[in-house]
N, C-alpha and C positions, 0 to 999 in steps of 0.2 A: 800766627800767635805769639805774641809776649809772654814772660812767666805768670805776669802780674793779668793778663787778660786771663789765663789759664788758671790762675790761683782764684780770679773771681767768679769764673765757670763751676769752681770746684765749691763753694760757696753756695752757691747758686744751687746746688743739689739738695742742701739740707733746708731742713722743713717741719714744721709741725706732725708730720706724718712720716717722718725722715730725721731723727732726731742724732742715729749713729749710722755711720756709711764703713763698709768695708772697699778694701780695693777693688774687689771684683763688682762692687756696686757703681763705684763712683766709673769704672770702665763701660757698664753696660750704659747709666746715665749721660755719659759725654762721647761716647764711641773712640776713645781715644786707646793707644796703646797701654797695654796694663804693665811694662817694665819702665815707659816715661810717667805714667800713673802713681806708679810707686812710688817713684825719687820726688816725684811733687809734693804727694803728701806727708812725705817725709820731712821736704825740706819747710813744708807749710807748719808745721808741725815744732821743727827746729826754732821755726822762726816766732814760735805762738800765737799762728792762725787755727791752728788744729791742737790736739792732744789726741792721745789714746786711751782708751777705756780699761782701765786695769794691766791686767796681762793678754787682752783680748788685742785682735787685729782689726776692731773698731775703730773708728774715729768719729771726735764729735766737735764742734767748733771750742776754740782758746778760750782764755780768761782773756785773750786780750780784746776779743771782740764785744765780749758783754762791757767793759770797760769803755770803748769807744763806744757803745751804742748809748750807756749811760752819758758820756760828755756830749754825743748829738743834742739828745734830749735837752742835756740845760743847758746849753749853747744856744739852740733854738727858743729864741723868743716867739714867734709863732707856735710853735708847738705847747710851751708852756701855757700861754695864753688859751689856745685852744685845748688843752686839758682841764683847765681851772674851769670853761664855760662846760663841757661836757660831767666835769665831777659837780656841777652847780646844778644840772637836772636830773642827773642820777639821785641825786641827795631830792628832788622833788618828788620826782615819777616811780623812783624804784627800778626800772629797767638800768641793762647793763649798758655803759658808753663806749665809746671808742676814737681817737683821734686815727686816722689813716692817711697813707701818702700814697701815691702814685710807682707804680715800680714795671716799666715797659708799658705789656697791656695787662696788667694785673694791678689789685688793689690790696693795700696790705694794712695791717691794724701795727699802729707805732707803740701809740700807750690806750691800757686797759681800765677800766673802772668797772668794779663789780656791782651788778644790782642786788637789792638789798630786799627784793620780793622773795616770796617764797619758791613762786614759779618762775622764773628765769631762765633767759637762753644766750649764748655766746659762743665764739669762736675762740682759737686760741689766737695769741698775737703774733703776728707773724704768718699767720697761714693767708694764703695768696686766695683773690676772688676773683673773678672775670672783672675788667671793668664796666663792659659792658650790661651786665646782668647782676647790680649794685649797686644797691642806692649812692654811695660811697664813691663807687667807680662814675658814677651819670654825673655826679656835681662836679667832678673833676676835669670830666670830657666838656660839659656844659663853658667851662673858661675857655677853651679853644673855639675857633673860628669851625664854620662847617666841614671848610675845605683842608683840614687840620685833620678833622676826626676822619674823613672819608679816605684820607693819606695814610693812616693809622691804620687802617683794616681793609686792604685790598683785596683778600678773600672772602669767607662766608665768617660769619661773626658765629662763635662758642654757645651753643644749648645746652647748657646743664638742666634748663627743665622749658617745658611749653611758654612760659610765664613772660622769660626773656627775651629781647628783641629778635627778632626773627631777620631782618633784612639792615642794610644802611639805614631805606629810608625809616624804618621805623623809630629808628635811636634816635635818629634826626629831631624826628618831631617831638620823640622824648625829651631830649636835649633843651626843645624850645622852650618846652612844658616847665624846665627845672630854670630857665634862664627868664622864664615869667614869672613863675610863681617864688623862686628865690630856694626851693629845698625839693629832693627828688624820693620817692618811695619804691621801696622795692615789697613785692608781696610774694614773699615764699619762692624767687627767683632763685637764687643759690643756696639754700636752705630750705626745704618743705616745712612748713606749719612755722618760719620762722619772718617777722615784718620787720622794717627798717624805715627811719628817716634820716636824711644828712642833709647838711649844706655847709658848702665848700668857701675858704677864704684863703688868701694869699698874702705873700711879701713881697713888691715889686722890686725891693733892693737884693732880695738873696734867689729873688726867683721860685722861691718854695710856697708849696701850696698844700694846704692840709684840708680834709674833709668831717665835719665833726659827725657822729652817730650816734643813733640810741637803736638798740634792739631792744625785741618784746615778741611773748607767743603772740600770735596772730589771736589765738581763741581767747585770750584775756584781754586787750585793750580793748578800752571806751572810747567813744568819739570824742569827750571832752580830754582825756586822756590824751589821746592825739593829739588834738587843736594845742594842747598844753605843751607836748613836745615840741611843734613846730613853731609854736612861739617861743621858745625856750631858745631854739636852734637860729631862727631868722635872727633873735634878739642879741644874740652872742653872736653870729659870724658881721653884724651890723658894727658892733661895737669895736671887733676887733678891726674889722674893715677900716673904719675911723680912723684908728689910732696907725695903722699902720701903710695908712694912703690906697689901698686897694679898690681902685676904682672899677676893677672888671668882677668885685662881689656881686651875685645876683643877689641876695637879700638885699645888699645896700641900693640896689635901683630898684627896688619894690618898695624900699618905707612909703614914698610918699603915693605910691598907686594905691587905688581901693580897693579893697579886697572883694573877688567874686565869688558866685556859688563854687565856682571850679577849684578857688581854692583852699575853698575848707577839709 
């Protein structure tokens, strides 16, 4: 493993639930020797990738990573357009919105728009959710061919809740529904009591793909509000897909198809 691979491994150890790590923590998470891990963390600190927390022996991501993240968001036309669409929907419905991306077998929020409703839900930006058990993840998986999806999951699917897909055939069937309707829905799968609606779009030139998502407390969302969210996501994804030339966008494919009761 190269030093770049090792450094990337260390950075993946951080998350919303692990904001700071010691050498011992990283050793436990990576399974690497303590001596080489200590040297690696010091080198990453000296390069600006990490910083120490005061006088303690804990490390956290350095300011350089924050600056690079800002540059990534600003430099991605796709992310910027998706964020604008999500922001507009949040303004109309008051629920929380995200623009999310796939990272391996997980999906994670890249940008966040706080809802204005008194009762709202959300997860920290950067927190990972299983691709298979989230609306955002399934919209991104639906952009792949079935054989590509099957290759990603040679073993058992993650089961964060009984509502998540249990088998590959179940997952493929749900992805077919995403391709047909243009959106995916999560019913308390990754987070109990939290519902989510999402639609994905990509940029053929860069290979980027993002999912536009609105989350809400399942107990409060109305049928009319749910329909408003779906229409906003589909319209937004279609507009971005048209600009980007994204012929794989499921929402674009459903634009001229009559709506059926199953789509409601």
